[in-house]
C-alpha positions as CSV (number, residue, x, y, z in Angstrom):
1,M,71.9,82.7,121.2
2,E,75.0,80.1,122.9
3,G,78.1,80.5,121.4
4,R,77.5,83.7,119.7
5,L,80.1,86.5,120.0
6,P,79.2,89.2,122.7
7,E,79.4,91.8,119.7
8,R,78.8,91.2,115.8
9,D,82.6,91.5,114.2
10,R,82.8,94.4,112.3
11,P,82.8,93.5,108.3
12,W,86.4,93.6,106.2
13,V,86.9,96.9,104.2
14,M,84.9,96.2,100.7
15,R,87.3,97.2,97.5
16,T,86.4,96.9,94.2
17,Y,89.5,97.4,91.9
18,A,89.3,99.9,89.6
19,G,90.9,102.1,86.9
20,H,90.0,103.2,83.3
21,S,90.8,105.4,80.6
22,S,91.6,108.9,82.5
23,A,91.8,110.0,86.2
24,T,88.4,112.1,85.7
25,A,86.5,108.9,84.3
26,T,88.0,107.0,87.2
27,N,87.1,109.5,90.0
28,A,83.6,109.2,88.8
29,L,83.7,105.9,89.1
30,F,84.8,106.1,92.5
31,R,82.7,108.2,93.8
32,R,79.4,105.9,92.2
33,N,81.1,102.9,94.1
34,L,81.7,104.6,97.3
35,D,77.8,105.3,97.0
36,K,77.0,101.9,96.8
37,G,78.9,101.1,99.7
38,Q,82.0,100.2,99.4
39,T,84.1,101.1,101.7
40,G,88.0,101.6,100.5
41,L,89.2,102.2,97.5
42,S,91.7,100.3,94.9
43,V,93.3,101.9,92.2
44,A,94.7,99.6,89.2
45,F,97.4,101.7,87.2
46,D,97.5,101.6,83.2
47,L,100.9,99.5,82.5
48,P,102.7,102.8,81.1
49,T,102.3,104.2,84.9
50,Q,103.4,100.3,86.3
51,T,106.7,100.6,84.5
52,G,107.4,104.6,84.4
53,Y,106.7,105.8,81.3
54,D,105.0,108.6,79.9
55,P,101.7,108.1,77.1
56,D,103.4,109.7,74.5
57,H,106.5,107.0,74.8
58,P,106.7,105.0,72.0
59,L,106.6,102.0,74.4
60,A,103.1,102.8,75.9
61,A,101.5,102.4,72.3
62,G,98.3,100.7,72.4
63,E,98.4,100.7,76.4
64,V,97.2,103.8,77.7
65,G,93.7,103.8,79.9
66,R,93.9,100.2,79.0
67,V,93.9,98.0,82.2
68,G,94.0,101.1,84.5
69,V,94.2,104.8,84.9
70,P,97.1,107.0,83.7
71,I,98.9,109.0,86.1
72,S,101.2,111.3,84.7
73,H,101.8,114.0,87.0
74,V,100.3,115.2,90.2
75,G,97.9,117.2,88.4
76,D,96.3,113.8,87.3
77,M,96.6,112.9,91.1
78,R,94.1,115.7,91.8
79,A,91.6,114.7,89.6
80,L,91.7,111.0,90.1
81,F,90.5,111.9,93.6
82,D,88.8,115.1,93.1
83,G,86.4,115.9,95.8
84,I,87.3,112.7,97.9
85,P,88.9,113.9,101.3
86,L,91.6,111.7,101.6
87,A,92.5,112.1,104.9
88,A,88.9,110.1,105.3
89,A,89.6,107.8,102.9
90,N,91.4,104.0,102.7
91,T,92.9,103.4,99.6
92,S,95.1,100.5,98.1
93,M,97.1,101.3,95.4
94,T,98.3,98.3,93.2
95,I,101.4,99.9,92.1
96,N,105.2,98.0,92.5
97,A,107.9,99.4,90.7
98,T,106.3,103.0,90.8
99,A,105.3,102.7,94.2
100,M,107.4,105.4,95.3
101,W,106.5,108.0,92.9
102,L,102.6,107.4,93.1
103,L,102.6,107.4,97.5
104,S,104.7,110.8,96.7
105,L,101.6,112.4,94.5
106,Y,99.2,111.2,96.8
107,V,100.8,112.9,99.3
108,V,101.2,115.8,97.7
109,V,97.6,115.9,96.8
110,A,96.6,115.1,100.3
111,E,98.7,118.1,101.5
112,E,97.1,120.2,99.3
113,Q,93.3,119.4,100.6
114,G,94.8,120.1,103.9
115,A,95.5,116.1,105.2
116,A,99.0,115.7,106.5
117,A,100.9,112.6,105.6
118,R,100.1,111.4,109.4
119,E,97.0,111.1,108.6
120,L,97.1,109.4,105.3
121,A,95.5,105.9,105.5
122,G,95.9,103.0,102.7
123,T,98.3,100.9,101.0
124,T,100.8,100.4,98.3
125,Q,101.8,97.1,97.0
126,N,105.2,97.5,96.5
127,D,106.2,93.9,95.9
128,I,109.0,93.7,93.7
129,V,109.9,90.6,93.8
130,K,106.7,89.5,92.7
131,E,107.4,91.8,89.7
132,Y,110.2,89.5,88.8
133,L,108.1,86.3,88.9
134,S,104.7,86.6,87.6
135,R,103.7,90.5,87.1
136,G,106.5,91.4,84.7
137,T,106.4,95.0,85.8
138,H,109.6,95.7,87.6
139,I,112.0,98.5,86.1
140,F,115.4,98.4,87.7
141,P,117.2,95.4,89.3
142,P,116.4,93.4,92.3
143,G,118.8,95.4,94.7
144,P,117.8,99.0,93.8
145,S,114.4,98.2,93.5
146,L,114.8,96.6,97.2
147,R,116.1,100.0,98.5
148,L,113.6,101.9,96.9
149,T,111.1,99.8,99.1
150,T,113.0,99.7,101.8
151,D,113.2,104.0,101.9
152,M,109.4,104.0,101.1
153,I,108.8,101.9,104.4
154,A,111.7,104.0,106.6
155,W,110.0,106.9,105.8
156,T,106.2,106.1,106.2
157,V,107.5,104.7,109.8
158,E,108.5,108.5,110.5
159,N,106.1,110.3,108.7
160,A,103.1,108.7,107.6
161,P,102.4,106.1,110.3
162,R,98.9,104.9,109.3
163,W,100.2,104.3,105.9
164,N,100.9,100.1,105.0
165,P,104.3,100.8,103.0
166,I,104.4,97.1,101.4
167,N,101.8,94.8,100.6
168,V,103.8,91.3,100.0
169,C,102.2,90.1,97.7
170,S,101.6,86.0,97.1
171,Y,98.7,86.6,94.8
172,H,100.4,86.4,91.3
173,L,102.3,84.0,92.9
174,Q,99.7,81.6,92.4
175,E,98.7,82.5,89.7
176,A,101.8,82.0,88.4
177,G,101.6,78.0,89.3
178,A,101.9,78.5,93.3
179,T,100.9,75.7,95.5
180,P,100.1,76.7,98.8
181,V,103.0,75.6,100.5
182,Q,105.5,77.7,97.8
183,E,102.7,80.6,98.2
184,V,103.4,81.0,101.7
185,G,106.6,80.2,101.5
186,F,108.0,82.6,98.8
187,A,105.8,85.3,100.0
188,L,107.6,85.1,103.6
189,A,111.2,84.6,102.0
190,T,109.6,88.1,100.3
191,A,108.9,89.7,103.7
192,V,112.4,88.3,105.2
193,A,114.4,89.9,102.9
194,V,112.5,93.5,103.5
195,L,112.8,93.4,106.7
196,D,116.4,92.5,106.9
197,S,116.6,95.4,104.2
198,V,115.0,97.5,106.8
199,R,116.8,96.7,109.7
200,D,120.1,96.4,107.9
201,S,120.1,100.2,106.2
202,G,120.1,101.7,109.6
203,Q,116.9,104.2,109.2
204,V,115.3,102.5,111.4
205,A,116.0,102.4,115.4
206,A,116.0,98.3,116.8
207,E,112.9,99.6,119.0
208,R,110.9,100.8,115.9
209,M,111.3,97.5,114.5
210,G,107.5,96.6,116.2
211,D,106.1,100.0,114.2
212,V,108.1,98.0,111.0
213,V,106.6,94.5,111.6
214,A,102.9,95.5,112.5
215,R,102.7,98.3,109.0
216,M,103.9,95.0,107.1
217,S,100.8,94.1,104.7
218,F,100.2,90.8,102.7
219,F,98.1,90.7,99.5
220,V,96.7,86.9,98.9
221,N,95.1,84.9,96.5
222,S,91.9,82.3,97.8
223,G,91.3,79.7,95.1
224,V,88.2,77.9,94.9
225,R,89.8,74.7,97.2
226,F,87.9,76.9,100.0
227,V,88.9,74.4,102.9
228,E,92.3,74.4,101.8
229,E,92.7,78.6,101.3
230,M,91.4,78.7,104.9
231,A,94.2,76.4,105.8
232,K,96.5,78.1,103.8
233,M,95.7,81.6,105.8
234,R,95.5,80.0,109.3
235,A,99.5,78.0,108.5
236,F,100.3,81.8,107.1
237,G,99.7,83.5,110.3
238,R,101.2,80.7,112.3
239,L,104.5,81.3,110.4
240,W,104.3,85.0,110.5
241,D,103.5,85.3,114.0
242,E,106.9,82.6,114.5
243,I,109.7,84.4,112.3
244,T,108.5,88.2,113.4
245,A,108.7,87.1,117.4
246,S,112.2,85.0,117.1
247,R,114.0,86.3,113.7
248,Y,113.1,90.1,114.9
249,R,112.6,89.8,118.5
250,I,109.2,91.3,118.4
251,E,107.2,91.2,121.6
252,D,103.9,92.2,121.4
253,P,101.8,89.8,119.6
254,R,99.5,92.8,117.8
255,Q,102.3,93.8,116.2
256,R,103.1,90.3,114.8
257,R,99.9,89.6,113.4
258,L,99.0,88.5,109.7
259,R,97.3,91.4,108.0
260,Y,96.4,90.8,104.6
261,G,93.6,91.8,102.1
262,V,92.8,89.2,99.3
263,Q,91.6,89.6,95.7
264,V,90.1,85.6,94.8
265,N,91.6,83.5,92.0
266,S,91.4,85.8,88.5
267,L,92.9,82.9,86.8
268,G,90.4,80.2,88.0
269,L,87.6,82.2,85.8
270,T,86.8,80.7,82.3
271,E,85.7,81.7,79.4
272,A,83.5,78.9,78.8
273,Q,79.9,79.1,80.3
274,P,81.4,82.3,82.5
275,E,78.6,82.2,84.6
276,N,80.0,79.7,86.2
277,N,82.0,82.0,87.5
278,V,79.7,83.9,90.0
279,Q,79.4,81.0,92.2
280,R,83.6,80.5,91.6
281,I,84.1,83.9,93.2
282,V,81.3,83.7,96.4
283,L,83.5,80.4,97.1
284,E,86.5,81.6,96.7
285,M,85.4,84.3,99.2
286,L,84.5,81.7,101.6
287,G,88.2,80.5,102.0
288,V,89.6,84.2,103.2
289,T,86.4,84.9,105.3
290,L,84.9,81.9,107.3
291,S,88.3,81.0,109.6
292,R,87.6,84.0,112.5
293,S,91.3,84.1,113.2
294,A,92.5,83.9,109.5
295,R,90.2,86.7,108.6
296,A,90.9,88.9,105.7
297,R,91.4,93.1,106.8
298,A,90.0,93.9,103.4
299,V,88.9,91.6,100.1
300,Q,88.6,92.9,96.4
301,L,86.4,90.3,94.2
302,P,86.8,90.1,90.5
303,A,83.5,90.4,88.3
304,W,82.0,87.1,86.5
305,N,83.1,88.2,83.3
306,E,87.1,89.1,83.3
307,A,87.8,86.1,81.1
308,L,86.0,88.2,78.7
309,G,87.3,91.6,78.6
310,L,86.9,94.7,81.4
311,P,84.2,94.6,83.4
312,R,81.4,97.0,83.3
313,P,80.4,99.3,86.7
314,W,77.4,97.0,86.7
315,D,79.9,94.2,86.9
316,Q,81.5,95.4,89.7
317,Q,78.9,96.1,91.6
318,W,77.4,92.3,91.2
319,S,80.6,91.5,92.9
320,L,80.7,94.2,95.8
321,R,76.8,92.6,96.4
322,M,78.1,89.5,97.1
323,Q,80.8,91.0,100.2
324,Q,77.8,92.6,101.4
325,V,75.0,89.3,101.3
326,L,78.2,87.7,103.1
327,A,78.6,90.5,105.6
328,L,75.6,91.9,106.2
329,E,73.1,89.3,105.9
330,S,74.8,85.7,106.7
331,D,75.4,84.9,110.7
332,L,79.0,84.3,109.3
333,L,80.2,87.7,111.9
334,D,78.4,86.5,114.9
335,Y,80.3,83.8,115.9
336,P,84.0,82.8,117.3
337,D,86.4,80.6,114.7
338,L,84.3,78.1,113.7
339,F,87.4,75.8,112.8
340,D,89.0,75.7,116.1
341,G,89.5,72.5,117.5
342,S,89.6,71.0,114.4
343,P,91.5,67.8,114.1
344,V,91.0,68.0,109.8
345,V,92.1,71.7,109.8
346,E,94.7,71.1,112.2
347,A,96.6,68.5,110.2
348,L,96.4,70.2,106.9
349,V,97.4,73.6,108.3
350,G,99.9,71.7,110.0
351,S,101.0,70.0,106.8
352,I,101.1,73.8,104.9
353,V,103.3,74.7,107.5
354,E,106.1,72.2,107.0
355,G,105.9,72.3,104.0
356,A,106.6,76.6,103.6
357,R,109.3,76.5,105.9
358,R,111.0,74.0,104.0
359,E,110.8,76.4,101.2
360,L,111.7,79.4,103.1
361,D,115.1,77.6,104.6
362,Q,115.8,76.7,101.1
363,I,115.3,80.1,99.7
364,L,117.2,81.3,102.5
365,E,119.9,78.9,101.8
366,L,120.2,80.1,98.1
367,G,120.8,83.4,99.8
368,G,117.5,85.0,100.4
369,V,115.0,85.7,97.3
370,V,117.0,88.0,95.6
371,A,119.4,85.5,95.8
372,A,116.7,82.9,94.4
373,V,115.2,85.3,92.0
374,D,118.5,86.1,90.5
375,S,119.5,82.4,89.4
376,G,116.6,81.3,88.0
377,Y,115.5,79.1,91.3
378,L,112.1,80.6,92.0
379,K,110.5,81.2,88.5
380,T,111.7,77.9,87.5
381,A,109.9,76.6,90.2
382,L,106.7,78.1,89.3
383,V,106.8,77.4,85.4
384,A,106.9,74.0,86.6
385,S,103.8,73.9,89.1
386,L,101.9,75.6,86.2
387,A,102.8,72.8,83.8
388,E,101.7,70.8,86.0
389,R,98.2,72.3,87.1
390,R,98.0,72.9,83.5
391,R,98.7,68.4,83.0
392,R,95.9,67.8,85.4
393,I,93.1,70.0,83.6
394,E,93.9,68.8,80.2
395,A,94.3,65.1,81.4
396,G,91.1,65.4,83.3
397,D,92.1,64.8,87.1
398,E,90.9,68.5,88.3
399,V,88.2,69.3,86.9
400,V,86.9,72.9,85.5
401,V,83.3,72.9,85.1
402,G,82.0,73.9,81.5
403,V,85.4,73.3,80.5
404,N,86.9,69.8,80.7
405,R,83.6,68.5,81.9
406,Y,79.9,69.4,81.3
407,V,80.5,71.1,78.5
408,D,77.5,71.5,77.0
409,T,75.5,74.6,77.6
410,E,72.8,76.5,76.6
411,P,73.3,80.6,75.3
412,S,73.7,82.5,77.9
413,P,71.4,85.5,78.5
414,L,74.5,87.7,79.9
415,T,76.4,87.4,77.0
416,T,74.0,86.8,74.1
417,T,72.1,90.2,74.6
418,A,72.8,93.2,72.5
419,A,74.1,95.3,75.2
420,D,78.3,94.9,75.0
421,H,78.9,92.6,77.9
422,V,82.5,94.1,78.5
423,E,83.9,97.5,78.8
424,Q,85.0,99.0,75.9
425,V,87.9,101.6,76.0
426,D,87.5,104.8,73.7
427,P,90.5,104.5,71.0
428,G,90.6,108.7,71.7
429,V,91.8,107.8,75.5
430,E,95.5,107.5,74.3
431,A,95.5,110.5,72.0
432,D,93.9,112.7,74.8
433,A,96.5,111.6,77.1
434,T,99.5,112.3,75.1
435,A,98.3,115.7,74.1
436,A,97.8,116.4,77.9
437,I,100.8,115.3,79.1
438,R,102.4,117.6,76.6
439,E,100.4,120.5,77.4
440,W,101.6,119.7,81.0
441,R,105.3,119.5,80.1
442,A,104.8,123.6,78.5
443,A,103.3,125.1,81.2
444,R,105.3,123.7,83.8
445,D,108.6,125.8,85.2
446,P,111.1,123.8,83.7
447,A,114.2,125.2,85.9
448,A,112.3,124.0,89.1
449,V,111.5,120.7,87.4
450,Q,115.0,120.4,86.1
451,A,116.4,121.1,89.6
452,A,113.9,118.3,91.2
453,L,115.5,115.8,88.7
454,D,118.8,116.6,89.4
455,R,118.2,116.4,92.7
456,L,116.8,112.6,93.2
457,R,119.6,111.6,90.2
458,E,122.1,113.0,93.0
459,D,120.4,111.1,95.6
460,A,119.6,107.9,93.9
461,A,124.4,107.5,93.4
462,S,124.6,108.2,97.1
463,T,122.9,106.3,100.1
464,G,120.3,108.7,101.1
465,N,116.5,108.2,101.6
466,L,114.8,109.2,98.2
467,M,111.2,110.1,99.1
468,A,112.6,113.4,100.3
469,A,113.6,114.2,96.8
470,T,110.6,112.2,95.5
471,I,108.4,114.5,97.0
472,A,110.3,117.5,95.6
473,C,109.6,115.8,91.9
474,A,106.5,115.8,92.3
475,R,106.0,119.3,93.7
476,A,107.3,120.2,90.9
477,G,105.3,118.8,87.9
478,A,107.8,116.2,87.0
479,T,106.2,113.5,85.3
480,T,106.1,109.3,85.9
481,G,108.5,108.7,82.9
482,E,111.1,111.4,84.1
483,W,110.9,110.4,87.7
484,A,111.6,106.9,86.6
485,G,114.5,107.8,83.7
486,A,116.2,109.8,86.1
487,L,116.3,106.4,88.4
488,R,117.4,104.1,84.9
489,E,120.1,106.6,84.1
490,V,121.5,105.9,87.4
491,F,120.0,102.0,88.6
492,G,119.8,100.5,84.9
493,E,116.6,98.1,84.0
494,Y,116.6,94.7,84.4
495,R,115.4,91.2,82.7
496,A,114.3,88.8,84.8
497,P,114.6,84.8,84.2
498,T,112.0,83.1,81.8
499,G,112.0,80.0,84.0
500,L,112.0,77.9,80.8
501,S,115.4,76.3,81.0
502,A,115.1,73.1,82.7
503,T,110.7,72.6,83.0
504,S,108.8,70.2,80.9
505,G,104.9,70.2,81.2
506,A,104.0,67.2,79.4
507,S,106.1,64.3,80.6
508,A,102.5,62.3,81.2
509,D,100.7,63.1,78.3
510,H,100.4,60.6,76.0
511,S,98.8,62.4,72.9
512,L,102.3,64.6,72.4
513,T,103.9,61.9,70.9
514,A,101.4,62.1,67.5
515,V,102.4,66.1,67.6
516,R,106.3,65.2,68.0
517,E,106.1,63.2,64.7
518,R,104.1,65.9,63.0
519,V,106.8,68.5,64.2
520,L,109.5,66.1,62.9
521,Q,107.9,65.1,59.6
522,T,107.4,68.9,58.7
523,A,110.4,70.0,59.2
524,S,111.4,67.5,57.2
525,D,109.1,68.5,54.6
526,L,110.5,71.9,55.0
527,G,114.4,70.7,54.3
528,G,115.3,69.8,57.6
529,G,116.8,71.2,61.0
530,R,114.3,72.2,63.5
531,L,111.1,73.9,63.5
532,R,111.4,77.6,65.0
533,L,109.2,79.6,67.2
534,L,109.2,83.0,67.9
535,V,107.4,83.5,71.4
536,G,106.9,87.2,71.9
537,K,105.3,89.7,74.1
538,P,104.8,93.0,72.6
539,G,104.1,95.7,74.2
540,L,104.5,96.2,78.2
541,D,102.1,92.9,79.1
542,G,104.2,91.6,81.3
543,H,101.3,88.8,82.4
544,S,103.9,86.0,81.1
545,N,102.2,82.8,82.4
546,G,101.0,81.5,79.3
547,A,103.1,82.8,76.7
548,E,105.5,80.4,78.7
549,Q,103.3,77.7,79.2
550,I,103.0,78.0,75.0
551,A,106.8,77.7,75.2
552,V,107.4,74.8,77.4
553,R,104.4,72.3,75.7
554,A,106.3,73.3,72.1
555,R,109.6,72.7,73.2
556,D,108.2,69.5,74.6
557,A,106.9,68.4,71.3
558,G,110.1,69.0,69.4
559,F,110.1,73.3,68.5
560,E,113.1,74.8,69.3
561,V,111.4,78.0,70.3
562,I,113.1,81.1,71.1
563,Y,111.6,83.5,74.0
564,Q,113.2,86.6,74.7
565,G,110.7,87.4,77.5
566,I,108.1,90.2,78.4
567,R,108.1,94.0,77.1
568,L,109.6,93.9,73.7
569,T,108.6,96.5,70.8
570,P,107.6,95.4,67.7
571,D,111.2,96.2,66.0
572,E,112.8,94.0,68.3
573,I,110.4,90.9,67.5
574,V,110.3,91.5,63.9
575,A,114.1,91.7,63.6
576,A,114.1,88.7,66.2
577,A,112.0,87.0,63.2
578,V,114.2,87.8,60.8
579,E,117.5,87.4,62.5
580,E,116.7,83.9,64.0
581,D,114.7,82.6,60.5
582,V,111.8,81.5,62.8
583,D,108.6,79.5,60.9
584,L,105.9,81.0,62.7
585,V,105.6,83.9,65.4
586,G,102.8,83.5,68.3
587,L,102.0,87.0,70.3
588,S,100.9,86.7,73.8
589,V,98.9,90.3,74.7
590,L,96.5,90.5,77.4
591,S,96.2,94.0,78.3
592,G,94.3,94.8,75.8
593,S,96.5,96.3,73.5
594,H,96.4,93.9,70.8
595,L,94.9,96.1,68.3
596,A,97.4,98.4,68.0
597,A,100.7,95.6,68.8
598,V,99.6,93.0,66.6
599,P,99.1,95.1,63.7
600,A,102.7,96.9,64.4
601,V,104.7,93.4,64.0
602,L,102.5,92.2,60.8
603,D,103.5,95.3,59.3
604,G,107.0,95.3,60.5
605,L,107.2,92.0,59.1
606,R,106.4,93.2,56.1
607,A,108.3,95.4,56.0
608,A,111.2,93.3,56.2
609,G,109.5,91.3,53.3
610,R,108.5,88.7,55.2
611,S,104.7,89.2,54.9
612,D,105.4,85.0,54.1
613,L,105.7,84.7,58.0
614,P,102.5,83.3,59.5
615,V,101.4,85.0,62.8
616,V,99.1,83.2,65.9
617,V,97.7,85.5,68.6
618,G,97.0,84.2,72.0
619,G,94.9,86.3,74.6
620,I,92.1,87.9,76.4
621,I,90.7,89.1,73.1
622,P,86.5,89.5,72.5
623,A,85.4,88.0,68.7
624,P,85.1,91.3,67.2
625,D,88.5,92.1,67.9
626,A,89.6,88.4,66.9
627,D,87.8,88.8,63.1
628,K,89.9,92.3,62.7
629,L,93.2,90.7,63.2
630,R,92.1,87.6,60.7
631,A,91.7,90.1,58.8
632,A,95.0,91.5,59.2
633,G,96.6,88.5,58.1
634,V,96.6,87.1,61.9
635,A,96.5,82.9,60.7
636,R,95.2,81.8,63.8
637,V,94.0,83.5,67.6
638,F,93.5,81.7,70.7
639,T,91.6,82.9,73.6
640,P,91.3,81.4,77.4
641,K,89.1,78.6,76.0
642,D,92.0,77.1,74.5
643,F,92.9,75.2,77.6
644,A,94.7,72.5,75.9
645,L,98.0,73.3,75.0
646,T,99.1,69.9,73.2
647,Q,95.9,70.7,70.5
648,I,97.1,74.5,70.2
649,V,100.7,73.3,69.4
650,D,99.1,70.8,67.0
651,D,97.1,73.9,65.3
652,L,100.7,75.6,65.2
653,V,101.8,73.2,63.0
654,D,98.7,73.0,60.7
655,V,99.6,76.8,60.4
656,I,103.2,75.9,59.2
657,R,102.0,73.7,57.0
658,A,99.5,76.0,55.4
659,A,101.7,78.7,55.3
660,N,104.2,76.5,53.5
661,A,101.7,74.9,51.0
662,L,102.2,71.2,52.5
663,T,99.6,68.9,52.3
């Protein structure tokens, strides 16, 4: 037929993001998904693994196996890929601060299978900048973190040339509020910082920089405005080609091609009328597949029920089938690019290119992306953008079907059947993992482990590449917590800016006036001063967007807000509540650890003599869990269906008045 390609395009790599409870259980899930036609693996690690803690560390309490699989040592990695030949696999690992460690474990297991590092294909995300801005699983300060990334890139170029050592991740930037222009500009600034660091390290010869650029990949978000998202990706590719040609003098256009994978927008999935998420996911997939010249190399889709809790294997299968229907049943892959020559698309692409180039230039003028992180410039911009998006949704200017328009609904058979509609994590998982890692430590050669960790510390204190020492630790049987702990001793830890200092989120929200009056009146009724709200993020959960938006709106309403950032222990939250003499504690937990983290804070307040202090909780909390939290003493539970921030702040005033017997 006229206009068709001479040969149909190959489909993109199809993945589902998977990992939970234990390496053995996740291995079974991997095998099941591969049997269903999945063509690549995408590993989700739990928060202790991502932040460098073993399952028996106090900070890991309640987090083990919740949002991914716990991998503590080479034995766990063996179990994770048991029966899966790594020489033939294409594995994506969503891991950043501990990326070097997880890649080393992967390399050692591949060697045990008889596969050399040169045969391995896959990706480590390894983008620490977006962790400072949006995900919160960073460990070390920006300088040492960039060194780890640089060392990994230099090592893989020489030893694992088919591996993508970094996946510059704009996905979470969009979820943290980035516009298409900011998403492209900020991600390119990160890529420039990484390439500059590799070039300036002296570890890669100038003539090999093309090989470095060719292995750089990106991981992007695709929202429901799929025409704009498609134009964003065409703009992304155009700018990447321009930067790599002009700044790094890469002559081969194949090395300059934008290589990216995608996860469509989980933040846009709703708890209200969750069946609508199915069509959202499909439309978002079109944004990164319709344009042949800007088509994703790999796609993974969330499940329809991710706003409710962990998806089940059946839910992940449904998302995989969406990809398969588009790629194998439709005629999408039969034709050249559908948008070449379109004046509408070209104008939209040009607008995004121009705006993203301005953002990149501004960041470079500030001294680069690391300086822009340290100064708070990037975080403040994202918090402000997300505040504006939330304002538009609350005002009805941006429609979310089933949330702020067409909210009347019939009961959904997807959520009202007798079966649980989300995956439930066995509470015994953490105890099993804790016992298992203690057995692992007892069975090792302690002298070999100590020697490997000593070498790691020595190399970290020098300027040498850290991959060899890290692989030696993996072979000796060191654990995730021991590897990260050794580097913490040398590099220290880092707390990123919160981005709240100059942000206002409700300048056009006239309903806030009445809430401000209630805040002032309540403060007066309590004896003067300002109402004080402590916003706390217990545990290892780094998804701080919701907590930050509540903090911004509460401050706009007249509260004095105490927010010390992410990753606090229950004891630290209790101490801050007592020391700051707050009127209310608000806890944000999105990792599923609420049944462990929240009671620990309540117990701490009782022990400190402040059982009278009301506590509210927000997060992805199933209804039965919400009942348990209220029974434990929580005054109010907020979930994603509670999208109106001003109403939430008004509810906080109600809680304070009720706790103090004010009529």
